C-alpha positions in Angstrom: -89.0 -164.3 -54.5 -88.2 -167.3 -56.6 -84.5 -168.1 -56.2 -83.9 -168.5 -59.9 -85.5 -165.1 -60.7 -83.5 -163.5 -57.9 -80.2 -164.9 -59.0 -80.6 -164.0 -62.7 -81.9 -160.5 -62.0 -79.1 -159.9 -59.4 -76.4 -161.2 -61.9 -77.7 -158.9 -64.6 -78.2 -155.9 -62.4 -74.7 -156.1 -60.8 -73.1 -156.7 -64.3 -74.9 -153.6 -65.7 -73.7 -151.6 -62.6 -70.1 -152.3 -63.9 -69.3 -154.8 -61.2 -66.9 -157.4 -62.6 -68.9 -160.2 -64.2 -67.2 -162.9 -62.2 -68.0 -161.1 -58.9 -71.6 -160.5 -60.0 -72.0 -164.2 -60.8 -70.6 -165.4 -57.5 -72.7 -162.9 -55.5 -75.8 -163.9 -57.5 -75.1 -167.6 -56.9 -74.8 -167.2 -53.2 -78.0 -165.1 -53.1 -79.9 -167.7 -55.1 -78.8 -170.5 -52.8 -79.7 -168.6 -49.7 -83.1 -167.6 -51.1 -83.9 -171.3 -51.8 -83.2 -172.3 -48.2 -79.7 -173.6 -48.6 -77.0 -172.4 -46.3 -73.8 -170.7 -47.4 -71.7 -173.9 -47.0 -74.2 -176.0 -49.1 -74.4 -173.3 -51.7 -70.7 -173.0 -52.1 -70.5 -176.8 -52.2 -72.8 -176.9 -55.2 -70.9 -173.9 -56.8 -67.6 -175.8 -56.4 -69.2 -178.9 -57.9 -70.2 -176.9 -61.0 -67.0 -175.0 -61.7 -65.3 -178.2 -62.9 -67.7 -178.2 -65.8 -66.3 -174.9 -67.0 -62.7 -175.6 -66.4 -62.2 -177.6 -69.6 -63.6 -174.8 -71.8 -61.6 -172.2 -69.9 -58.4 -174.1 -70.4 -59.2 -174.6 -74.1 -59.6 -170.8 -74.5 -56.4 -170.2 -72.7 -54.5 -172.4 -75.1 -56.2 -171.0 -78.1 -55.2 -167.6 -76.8 -51.6 -168.7 -76.7 -51.9 -170.0 -80.3 -53.5 -166.7 -81.4 -50.6 -164.7 -79.8 -48.1 -166.9 -81.7 -50.1 -166.3 -84.9 -50.1 -162.5 -84.3 -46.3 -162.6 -83.7 -45.8 -164.3 -87.1 -47.0 -161.0 -88.7 -49.2 -162.9 -91.1 -52.5 -161.5 -89.8 -51.3 -157.9 -90.1 -50.0 -158.6 -93.6 -53.3 -160.1 -94.7 -55.2 -157.1 -93.2 -53.0 -154.7 -95.1 -53.4 -156.6 -98.4 -57.2 -156.6 -97.8 -57.2 -152.9 -97.1 -55.3 -152.3 -100.3 -57.9 -154.3 -102.2 -60.9 -152.7 -100.5 -59.6 -149.2 -100.3 -60.3 -146.6 -97.5 -62.5 -144.1 -99.2 -66.1 -143.9 -97.9 -67.7 -145.8 -100.8 -65.3 -148.7 -100.6 -65.4 -148.8 -96.8 -69.0 -150.0 -97.1 -67.8 -152.8 -99.4 -65.1 -153.8 -96.9 -67.7 -154.0 -94.1 -70.0 -156.1 -96.2 -67.2 -158.6 -97.0 -66.1 -158.9 -93.4 -69.7 -159.3 -92.1 -70.4 -162.0 -94.7 -67.2 -163.8 -93.9 -67.8 -163.9 -90.2 -71.5 -164.9 -90.6 -70.6 -167.8 -92.9 -67.8 -168.8 -90.5 -70.3 -168.7 -87.6 -72.8 -170.9 -89.5 -70.1 -173.3 -90.6 -68.8 -173.7 -87.0 -72.1 -175.4 -86.2 -72.3 -177.9 -89.0 -69.7 -178.0 -91.8 -66.7 -177.7 -89.4 -68.4 -178.3 -86.0 -66.0 -176.5 -83.7 -68.5 -174.1 -82.2 -66.8 -171.0 -80.6 -63.3 -172.3 -81.1 -62.9 -170.5 -84.4 -63.4 -167.0 -82.9 -60.1 -166.4 -81.1 -58.3 -167.6 -84.3 -60.3 -165.8 -87.0 -61.4 -162.5 -85.3 -58.2 -161.0 -83.8 -56.4 -160.9 -87.2 -59.3 -159.0 -88.6 -59.4 -156.3 -85.9 -56.9 -154.1 -87.6 -58.9 -154.0 -90.8 -62.2 -153.6 -89.0 -60.7 -150.6 -87.1 -59.4 -149.0 -90.3 -62.8 -149.1 -92.0 -64.7 -148.2 -88.8 -66.7 -151.4 -88.4 -68.6 -151.3 -85.1 -67.6 -154.4 -83.1 -71.1 -154.5 -81.5 -72.4 -155.4 -85.0 -69.7 -158.1 -85.3 -70.7 -159.5 -81.9 -74.3 -159.8 -83.1 -73.1 -161.5 -86.3 -71.1 -164.1 -84.5 -73.7 -164.8 -81.9 -76.7 -164.8 -84.3 -74.9 -167.0 -86.9 -74.2 -169.7 -84.3 -77.5 -169.7 -82.4 -79.9 -169.4 -85.4 -78.0 -172.2 -87.2 -78.2 -174.8 -84.4 -81.8 -174.0 -83.6 -83.0 -174.5 -87.1 -80.7 -176.7 -89.2 -80.5 -180.3 -88.0 -76.9 -180.8 -88.9 -73.8 -180.9 -86.6 -74.6 -179.1 -83.4 -78.1 -178.5 -84.8 -78.7 -182.3 -84.9 -77.6 -182.6 -81.3 -79.8 -179.7 -80.2 -82.9 -180.4 -82.3 -83.0 -184.2 -82.4 -81.0 -185.6 -79.5 -81.8 -182.9 -76.9 -85.1 -181.2 -77.9 -87.0 -184.1 -79.4 -85.4 -186.6 -77.1 -86.3 -184.6 -74.0 -89.9 -184.1 -75.2 -90.3 -187.8 -75.9 -89.1 -188.6 -72.4 -91.7 -186.1 -71.1 -94.4 -188.1 -72.9 -94.9 -186.1 -76.1 -95.5 -188.1 -79.3 -92.7 -186.9 -81.6 -93.1 -189.2 -84.6 -93.5 -187.3 -87.8 -92.7 -183.9 -86.2 -90.6 -181.5 -88.2 -88.4 -179.3 -86.1 -87.7 -177.0 -89.1 -91.4 -176.5 -89.6 -91.8 -175.6 -85.9 -88.8 -173.3 -85.6 -88.4 -171.5 -88.9 -90.4 -168.5 -87.7 -88.3 -168.0 -84.4 -85.1 -168.5 -86.5 -86.4 -165.9 -89.0 -86.9 -163.5 -86.0 -83.2 -163.9 -85.2 -82.2 -163.1 -88.8 -84.4 -160.0 -88.7 -82.6 -158.9 -85.5 -79.3 -159.5 -87.1 -80.1 -157.4 -90.1 -81.4 -154.6 -87.8 -78.2 -154.6 -85.8 -75.9 -154.5 -88.9 -77.9 -152.3 -91.2 -79.5 -149.9 -88.7 -78.4 -149.9 -85.1 -74.6 -150.2 -85.6 -74.2 -149.2 -89.2 -72.3 -146.0 -88.3 -68.5 -145.7 -88.1 -67.0 -146.4 -84.7 -63.4 -145.3 -83.8 -60.9 -147.7 -82.2 -57.3 -147.1 -81.2 -55.2 -148.6 -84.0 -52.0 -148.3 -81.9 -53.5 -150.7 -79.3 -54.2 -153.3 -82.0 -50.7 -153.0 -83.6 -49.1 -153.4 -80.2 -50.4 -157.0 -80.2 -48.2 -157.6 -83.2 -45.0 -155.9 -81.9 -41.7 -157.5 -82.7 -43.1 -159.7 -85.4 -40.8 -161.8 -87.5 -40.3 -160.9 -91.1 -43.1 -162.3 -93.2 -41.3 -164.8 -95.5 -42.7 -167.7 -97.4 -41.6 -170.0 -94.6 -43.6 -168.0 -92.1 -46.7 -168.1 -94.3 -46.5 -171.8 -94.8 -45.9 -172.4 -91.1 -48.9 -170.3 -90.1 -51.2 -172.1 -92.6 -50.0 -175.5 -91.5 -50.5 -174.6 -87.8 -54.1 -173.3 -88.5 -55.0 -176.4 -90.4 -53.4 -178.7 -87.8 -55.3 -176.9 -85.0 -58.6 -177.6 -86.6 -57.8 -181.1 -87.7 -56.6 -182.2 -84.3 -59.6 -180.6 -82.6 -62.1 -182.3 -84.9 -60.2 -185.7 -84.7 -59.9 -185.8 -80.9 -62.8 -183.4 -79.9 -60.4 -181.4 -77.9 -59.8 -177.6 -78.2 -57.0 -178.0 -75.6 -55.0 -180.4 -77.8 -55.7 -178.4 -80.9 -54.4 -175.1 -79.5 -51.4 -176.9 -78.0 -50.5 -178.5 -81.3 -50.8 -175.1 -83.2 -48.5 -173.4 -80.7 -45.9 -176.2 -80.7 -45.7 -176.0 -84.5 -44.8 -172.3 -84.3 -42.1 -173.1 -81.8 -40.6 -176.0 -83.7 -40.5 -174.0 -86.9 -38.6 -171.1 -85.4 -41.3 -168.5 -85.9 -41.5 -168.3 -82.1 -38.1 -168.2 -80.5 -37.7 -170.9 -77.8 -36.4 -168.4 -75.4 -39.4 -166.2 -75.8 -42.0 -169.0 -76.0 -42.8 -169.0 -72.3 -43.5 -165.2 -72.1 -45.6 -165.4 -75.3 -47.6 -168.4 -74.1 -48.4 -166.5 -70.8 -49.4 -163.4 -72.7 -51.7 -165.4 -74.9 -53.3 -167.0 -71.9 -53.7 -163.6 -70.2 -55.8 -162.5 -73.3 -58.4 -165.1 -72.5 -58.1 -165.1 -68.7 -61.2 -163.0 -68.0 -63.3 -165.1 -70.4 -62.0 -168.3 -68.8 -62.9 -167.2 -65.3 -66.3 -166.1 -66.4 -66.9 -169.5 -67.9 -65.7 -171.3 -64.8 -67.9 -169.2 -62.4 -70.9 -169.4 -64.8 -70.7 -173.2 -64.6 -70.8 -172.9 -60.8 -73.8 -170.5 -61.0 -75.6 -172.9 -63.3 -75.1 -175.8 -60.8 -76.5 -173.7 -57.9 -79.5 -172.7 -60.0 -80.3 -176.3 -60.8 -79.8 -177.3 -57.1 -82.2 -174.7 -55.7 -85.1 -176.8 -57.0 -86.9 -173.6 -57.9 -86.9 -174.1 -61.7 -90.0 -176.4 -61.5 -91.5 -174.1 -59.0 -91.0 -171.1 -61.3 -92.8 -172.9 -64.1 -95.7 -174.1 -62.0 -96.2 -170.7 -60.4 -96.3 -169.2 -63.8 -98.8 -171.7 -65.0 -101.2 -170.6 -62.3 -101.2 -167.1 -63.7 -102.0 -168.3 -67.2 -105.5 -169.6 -66.7 -106.8 -171.2 -69.9 -105.4 -168.6 -72.3 -103.1 -170.1 -74.9 -101.8 -166.6 -75.9 -100.9 -165.7 -72.4 -99.6 -169.2 -71.7 -97.2 -169.2 -74.7 -95.7 -165.8 -73.7 -95.3 -166.8 -70.1 -93.6 -170.0 -70.9 -91.2 -168.2 -73.3 -90.3 -165.6 -70.7 -89.7 -168.2 -68.1 -87.5 -170.0 -70.5 -85.6 -166.8 -71.1 -84.9 -166.4 -67.3 -83.8 -170.0 -66.9 -81.5 -170.0 -69.9 -79.9 -166.7 -68.9 -79.2 -168.2 -65.5 -77.8 -171.6 -66.8 -76.1 -170.0 -69.8 -76.7 -172.9 -72.2 -79.8 -173.8 -74.2 -78.4 -177.4 -74.5 -78.6 -177.6 -70.7 -81.9 -175.8 -70.3 -84.1 -177.9 -72.6 -84.0 -181.2 -70.6 -84.9 -179.2 -67.4 -87.9 -177.4 -68.8 -89.2 -180.1 -71.2 -90.6 -182.3 -68.5 -92.5 -179.4 -67.0 -93.6 -177.6 -70.2 -95.2 -180.7 -71.9 -98.0 -181.2 -69.4 -98.6 -177.4 -69.0 -98.7 -176.8 -72.8 -100.8 -180.0 -73.4 -103.3 -178.9 -70.8 -103.6 -175.5 -72.6 -104.5 -177.4 -75.8 -101.2 -176.9 -77.8 -100.4 -179.4 -80.5 -97.2 -181.4 -80.4 -95.6 -179.3 -83.1 -96.5 -176.1 -81.3 -94.9 -177.5 -78.1 -91.7 -178.2 -80.1 -91.8 -174.5 -81.1 -92.3 -173.4 -77.6 -89.7 -175.5 -75.9 -87.1 -175.1 -78.7 -87.5 -171.3 -78.6 -87.6 -171.2 -74.8 -84.3 -173.1 -74.8 -82.6 -170.8 -77.3 -83.9 -167.6 -75.5 -81.2 -166.3 -73.2 -78.4 -168.1 -74.9 -78.1 -164.9 -76.9 -77.8 -162.2 -74.3 -76.7 -164.0 -71.2 -73.4 -162.9 -69.6 -72.7 -166.5 -68.9 -73.4 -168.0 -72.3 -70.6 -169.2 -74.6 -72.5 -167.6 -77.5 -71.7 -164.2 -76.0 -68.4 -165.1 -74.2 -66.9 -166.4 -77.5 -67.4 -163.1 -79.5 -66.0 -161.1 -76.6 -63.0 -163.4 -76.4 -62.1 -162.5 -80.0 -63.1 -158.9 -80.0 -61.6 -157.8 -76.7 -58.0 -158.9 -77.2 -56.9 -155.3 -77.3 -59.1 -154.2 -74.4 -61.5 -152.1 -76.6 -64.6 -154.3 -76.3 -66.7 -154.5 -73.2 -68.4 -157.9 -72.6 -71.6 -156.5 -71.1 -72.1 -153.3 -73.0 -70.7 -154.3 -76.4 -71.8 -158.0 -76.6 -74.4 -158.9 -74.0 -76.7 -155.9 -74.3 -76.6 -155.7 -78.1 -77.3 -159.4 -78.5 -80.0 -159.4 -75.9 -81.9 -156.5 -77.5 -81.6 -157.7 -81.1 -82.2 -161.4 -80.6 -84.3 -162.1 -77.5 -87.1 -159.7 -78.4 -87.6 -161.1 -82.0 -87.2 -164.6 -80.6 -89.9 -164.0 -78.1 -92.2 -162.6 -80.8 -91.3 -165.4 -83.3 -91.7 -168.2 -80.8 -95.0 -166.8 -79.6 -96.4 -166.3 -83.1 -95.2 -169.8 -84.2 -97.0 -171.4 -81.2 -100.2 -169.5 -81.8 -100.3 -170.1 -85.5 -99.5 -173.8 -85.3 -101.8 -174.1 -82.3 
């Protein structure tokens, strides 16, 4: 079996079998390396080379977790949730209004994180935990929230050429296709990808309005324990919290560093007296613990991605699939998209997948008679496929980091499976239809 396919399927299977995700990733990485002909030592060497790529993001999340813990201790999040609950009310009719408000807020924040304020997943540990209390009171299913956050981020960068979208669509997608020999002058990425992006929006609406529309119960006591021993909410505390939030975002945008942003926010709470100096060490550690699992998944996922790339089986997977296609454009488009799904789920990032598959997809798709615009649709969709729904993707790890601070949200069953079902299936359909219609 192809090493990439074996590694991805093993990682998914072990994760679904409730094996810890980190353990599943390491086992799958070793299995993929051995299946490709590498020895254990060489496989682990590539794995170790890759984990450094995830260390920065893991440390960033640890510091943002510490900042989020300080913010929770200020009591401001709980106060805002109570005020919002008073405004929304808790009767059945107004619960629906509260759900709509929160869903719209989070979707707009997810979209803005890709362009208006391009901080990607960094907003989630800061914005989501303060809303958990209100979400639990009105019975909002966190699986729907995971779909909102993931869909808002992925659909935005794969369609709108601004911020991270400009990086993905112009620098990475069109840049990689041009290097592969495809003429890109005059091509409109929005014209190529509007149909796949629409498929994601359809999946999002299905998740929110149908699949997870019902009330789901969460332990309110577990949420309020996160805010135990909070300081009295005074004007000084409110001002300090707002200043620290603004400073965190400004520093991150100015220096392109989530690590420095989280650190500055935490230090402001300490210097203002909201966090007692004598308690700061314990609070800092508690905040880092909140994000520890996500951090280790990110680190191990980066190692797994490096092993997948080093197997050399990614080109082999594409070429073997091309043999099965024959001369059928309809079959060829679907096969290329499915292969893209497998590769992205293994690597965990569409940004890293596109340069790998573009050089292989261009000659295969050209040989089948696809136009340059159709090839843009195929490669752009194939890259985004798997970003939503991969246990190793930051688009799923980010929502879990914010929703599981109280231990009531499972990464695999409450984020990965819902996003995989509601996004990858309509993305496959939308990408395939776009390629066929464009020709």
